[in-house]
C-alpha positions as CSV (number, residue, x, y, z in Angstrom):
1,X,-17.3,119.2,51.9
2,X,-16.5,120.6,48.5
3,X,-19.1,123.4,49.0
4,X,-17.5,124.3,52.4
5,X,-14.0,124.4,50.8
6,X,-15.3,126.5,47.8
7,X,-16.9,129.0,50.2
8,X,-13.7,129.1,52.4
9,X,-11.8,129.8,49.3
10,X,-14.2,132.6,48.1
11,X,-14.1,134.2,51.5
12,X,-10.3,134.1,51.6
13,X,-10.1,135.8,48.3
14,X,-12.6,138.5,49.2
15,X,-11.3,139.2,52.7
16,X,-9.7,142.6,53.0
17,X,-6.6,142.6,55.1
18,X,-5.8,146.4,55.0
19,X,-7.0,147.8,58.5
20,X,-7.7,151.3,57.1
21,X,-9.9,149.9,54.4
22,X,-11.7,147.6,56.8
23,X,-12.3,150.6,59.1
24,X,-13.6,152.7,56.4
25,X,-16.1,150.1,55.1
26,X,-17.3,149.4,58.7
27,X,-17.7,153.2,59.4
28,X,-19.5,153.6,56.1
29,X,-21.9,150.8,56.9
30,X,-22.6,152.0,60.4
31,X,-23.4,155.5,59.3
32,X,-25.6,154.1,56.4
33,X,-27.6,152.0,58.9
34,X,-28.0,154.9,61.2
35,X,-29.3,157.3,58.6
36,X,-31.5,154.8,56.8
37,X,-33.3,153.8,59.9
38,X,-33.6,157.3,61.3
39,X,-34.8,158.9,58.0
40,X,-37.0,155.9,57.3
41,X,-39.0,156.6,60.6
42,X,-39.4,160.3,59.8
43,X,-40.5,159.5,56.2
44,X,-43.1,157.0,57.5
45,X,-44.5,159.6,59.9
46,X,-44.4,162.5,57.5
47,X,-45.8,160.8,54.4
48,X,-48.6,159.1,56.3
49,X,-49.7,162.4,57.9
50,X,-48.6,161.0,61.3
51,X,-51.1,158.1,61.1
52,X,-48.1,155.6,61.0
53,X,-45.7,157.5,63.2
54,X,-45.2,160.6,65.3
55,X,-42.7,162.6,67.3
56,X,-42.2,159.8,69.8
57,X,-41.5,157.0,67.2
58,X,-39.1,159.2,65.3
59,X,-37.1,159.9,68.4
60,X,-37.1,156.4,69.5
61,X,-36.1,155.1,66.0
62,X,-33.3,157.7,65.9
63,X,-32.0,156.5,69.3
64,X,-32.1,152.8,68.7
65,X,-30.7,153.2,65.3
66,X,-27.5,154.5,67.0
67,X,-27.5,151.4,69.0
68,X,-27.7,149.2,66.0
69,X,-25.1,151.1,64.1
70,X,-22.5,150.7,67.0
71,X,-23.1,147.0,67.1
72,X,-22.5,146.9,63.3
73,X,-19.3,148.8,63.2
74,X,-18.0,149.1,66.9
75,X,-15.3,146.6,66.9
76,X,-13.8,147.4,63.6
77,X,-13.9,151.3,63.2
78,X,-14.9,152.3,66.8
79,X,-18.3,153.3,65.2
80,X,-17.6,157.1,65.5
81,X,-20.6,157.7,63.2
82,X,-20.2,161.4,63.8
83,X,-17.3,163.9,63.0
84,X,-18.0,165.6,66.3
85,X,-17.1,162.4,68.2
86,X,-14.1,161.8,66.0
87,X,-12.9,165.2,66.8
88,X,-13.5,164.6,70.5
89,X,-11.5,161.4,70.3
90,X,-8.6,163.3,68.7
91,X,-8.7,165.9,71.4
92,X,-8.4,163.5,74.2
93,X,-5.6,161.5,72.4
94,X,-7.6,158.4,71.6
95,X,-7.7,158.7,67.8
96,X,-4.9,159.9,65.5
97,X,-5.4,163.3,63.8
98,X,-4.4,161.8,60.5
99,X,-7.5,159.6,60.5
100,X,-9.8,162.5,61.3
101,X,-10.4,163.9,57.6
102,X,-10.7,160.3,56.3
103,X,-13.5,159.4,58.8
104,X,-15.3,162.7,58.2
105,X,-15.2,162.0,54.5
106,X,-16.5,158.4,54.9
107,X,-19.2,159.6,57.3
108,X,-20.4,162.3,54.9
109,X,-20.4,159.9,51.9
110,X,-22.3,157.3,53.9
111,X,-24.9,159.9,55.0
112,X,-25.3,161.0,51.4
113,X,-25.9,157.5,50.0
114,X,-28.2,156.5,53.0
115,X,-30.3,159.5,51.9
116,X,-30.5,158.3,48.4
117,X,-31.7,154.8,49.8
118,X,-34.3,156.5,51.8
119,X,-35.4,158.5,48.8
120,X,-35.7,155.3,46.7
121,X,-37.5,153.5,49.5
122,X,-40.1,156.1,50.0
123,X,-40.2,157.4,46.4
124,X,-43.8,156.6,45.7
125,X,-44.9,157.8,49.2
126,X,-43.2,161.1,48.7
127,X,-44.9,161.5,45.3
128,X,-48.2,160.6,46.6
129,X,-47.8,163.0,49.6
130,X,-46.5,165.9,47.8
131,X,-48.0,165.5,44.4
132,X,-44.6,165.6,42.9
133,X,-43.8,169.1,44.3
134,X,-40.7,168.6,46.6
135,X,-40.6,171.6,49.0
136,X,-38.4,172.8,51.9
137,X,-41.1,174.9,53.6
138,X,-44.9,174.9,53.7
139,X,-47.6,172.3,54.9
140,X,-46.3,169.6,52.6
141,X,-42.6,170.1,53.1
142,X,-40.6,167.0,53.0
143,X,-37.0,168.2,53.1
144,X,-37.0,167.7,56.9
145,X,-37.3,164.0,56.4
146,X,-33.6,164.0,55.4
147,X,-32.0,166.8,57.4
148,X,-32.8,169.4,60.0
149,X,-34.2,172.8,60.0
150,X,-34.9,175.3,62.7
151,X,-38.3,176.0,64.4
152,X,-39.8,179.2,63.0
153,X,-39.0,181.0,66.3
154,X,-35.3,180.0,66.5
155,X,-32.7,182.5,65.8
156,X,-29.2,181.5,64.4
157,X,-27.6,182.6,67.6
158,X,-29.9,180.5,69.8
159,X,-29.7,177.6,67.3
160,X,-25.9,177.7,67.4
161,X,-25.9,177.6,71.3
162,X,-28.5,174.8,71.1
163,X,-26.2,172.7,69.1
164,X,-23.0,173.5,71.1
165,X,-24.7,172.6,74.4
166,X,-26.4,169.5,72.9
167,X,-23.2,168.2,71.4
168,X,-21.2,169.0,74.6
169,X,-23.7,166.9,76.6
170,X,-23.4,164.1,74.1
171,X,-19.6,164.0,74.3
172,X,-19.6,164.2,78.1
173,X,-21.9,161.3,78.2
174,X,-19.9,159.3,75.7
175,X,-16.6,159.9,77.4
176,X,-18.2,158.8,80.7
177,X,-19.4,155.7,79.1
178,X,-16.1,154.9,77.7
179,X,-14.2,155.8,80.8
180,X,-13.1,152.5,82.4
181,X,-11.7,154.3,85.4
182,X,-15.1,155.7,86.2
183,X,-18.2,153.6,86.6
184,X,-18.0,152.3,83.1
185,X,-20.5,150.0,81.3
186,X,-20.5,146.2,81.2
187,X,-18.8,145.0,78.0
188,X,-21.2,144.8,75.1
189,X,-23.8,147.0,76.5
190,X,-22.1,150.2,75.5
191,X,-24.3,150.5,72.4
192,X,-27.5,150.3,74.4
193,X,-26.5,152.9,76.9
194,X,-25.3,155.2,74.1
195,X,-28.8,154.8,72.5
196,X,-30.3,155.7,75.9
197,X,-28.2,158.9,76.0
198,X,-29.3,159.9,72.5
199,X,-32.9,159.4,73.6
200,X,-32.5,161.6,76.7
201,X,-31.0,164.4,74.6
202,X,-33.6,164.2,72.0
203,X,-36.4,164.2,74.5
204,X,-34.8,167.2,76.4
205,X,-33.2,169.2,73.6
206,X,-35.0,168.2,70.4
207,X,-37.7,170.8,69.9
208,X,-35.6,173.7,68.6
209,X,-34.1,172.0,65.5
210,X,-34.3,168.3,65.8
211,X,-31.0,167.8,67.7
212,X,-28.7,167.0,64.7
213,X,-25.5,167.0,66.8
214,X,-23.7,165.5,63.7
215,X,-22.2,167.4,60.8
216,X,-22.1,164.5,58.5
217,X,-25.7,163.4,59.4
218,X,-26.9,167.0,58.4
219,X,-24.6,168.0,55.6
220,X,-24.6,164.7,53.7
221,X,-28.5,164.5,53.3
222,X,-28.7,168.3,52.6
223,X,-26.4,167.9,49.7
224,X,-28.5,164.9,48.5
225,X,-31.8,166.9,48.7
226,X,-30.2,169.8,46.9
227,X,-29.3,167.4,44.0
228,X,-32.5,165.3,44.1
229,X,-35.1,168.1,43.5
230,X,-35.5,170.2,46.6
231,X,-33.1,172.7,45.1
232,X,-31.0,175.5,46.7
233,X,-33.6,176.4,49.3
234,X,-32.2,173.7,51.4
235,X,-29.2,176.0,52.0
236,X,-31.1,179.3,52.2
237,X,-34.0,178.1,54.4
238,X,-34.0,179.2,58.1
239,X,-31.9,182.4,57.5
240,X,-29.1,180.2,56.0
241,X,-29.3,177.6,58.8
242,X,-27.3,174.9,57.0
243,X,-23.9,175.8,58.5
244,X,-25.0,175.8,62.1
245,X,-25.4,171.9,62.5
246,X,-22.0,171.6,60.7
247,X,-19.9,174.1,62.8
248,X,-21.6,174.1,66.1
249,X,-21.3,170.5,66.9
250,X,-17.6,170.7,66.4
251,X,-17.5,173.5,68.9
252,X,-19.7,171.5,71.3
253,X,-17.5,168.5,70.9
254,X,-14.4,170.6,71.9
255,X,-16.3,172.1,74.9
256,X,-17.5,168.7,76.0
257,X,-14.2,167.1,75.8
258,X,-12.8,169.9,77.9
259,X,-15.5,169.6,80.5
260,X,-15.1,165.9,81.0
261,X,-11.3,166.1,81.1
262,X,-11.3,169.1,83.4
263,X,-13.9,167.9,85.8
264,X,-13.2,164.1,85.8
265,X,-10.7,162.4,83.6
266,X,-7.6,164.5,84.5
267,X,-8.1,163.7,88.3
268,X,-8.1,159.9,88.1
269,X,-5.2,158.5,90.2
270,X,-2.1,157.9,88.1
271,X,-1.9,154.3,89.3
272,X,-4.9,152.3,88.1
273,X,-4.4,150.1,91.1
274,X,-5.4,153.1,93.3
275,X,-8.8,153.1,91.9
276,X,-9.3,149.6,93.3
277,X,-7.8,150.7,96.6
278,X,-10.2,153.5,96.7
279,X,-13.2,151.3,95.9
280,X,-12.1,149.0,98.6
281,X,-11.8,151.8,101.1
282,X,-15.2,153.1,100.2
283,X,-16.7,149.5,100.5
284,X,-15.1,148.9,103.9
285,X,-16.4,152.3,105.1
286,X,-19.9,151.5,104.0
287,X,-19.8,148.1,105.9
288,X,-18.5,149.9,109.0
289,X,-21.2,152.3,108.9
290,X,-23.8,149.6,108.7
291,X,-22.6,148.3,112.0
292,X,-22.3,151.5,113.9
293,X,-25.4,152.7,115.8
294,X,-26.7,156.1,114.5
295,X,-25.8,158.0,117.7
296,X,-22.2,156.7,117.6
297,X,-22.0,157.4,113.9
298,X,-23.2,160.9,114.4
299,X,-20.6,161.5,117.1
300,X,-17.9,160.6,114.7
301,X,-18.9,163.0,112.0
């Protein structure tokens, strides 16, 4: 009894009641979990010479880590995890613009710290694999464990378009998942479906540059690798690639928001009750069709 009361007292003193601080802490932890699990899967594959991981395991880990991160932070911060998604929420009026720079900063800081955790976790493996020579290019490069770089054939223009289209598809999918006036997703399963969305994008659009789609996920680790020994080449590699996964996803988020609003969201009935009425009409029409013989049905069309 005394222990329970003591524990309750400690919890009461430690509890943070400021909503903004709680949101920032949850968002930080969500991004940290996302990056640590994603980078860990890549580090395991790279430093083992792909004997303990490969392209498939890296993509699966990256997808399911999003699911876990949303479960970690979803009900507190909304689990944006990505400045591009935060921007999309602002554009559709579901997130205050004053919060946008705060979330971006928290996401960037969390990505930086998670990269440090990955580096510590795989420090011995990195030293063993590289012989202590941390490089951005070449057969033993390890910078891509932390952040993305373009394929040798990819131009900046094509890479920019890749990120715009990929992020636009991400935002269209996310807005559809969150749209209660569309099909929607059963409560509690949204993180799973988002993970599947990330997986599909990775499998279909991942070859050019690893589908970063997230400015914080790319810039935070890039800053860490610059400071941790990989040097300024992390910014000069790929013809100065570094700015593409920072700017292009924001353009893609704007495009994706406009597409979903223009093709779907703006055309929902004003009265939510009408959605139910339309569903009932469609259901009744389906039942009627089942009881009408094919010749009669054809004559009515």
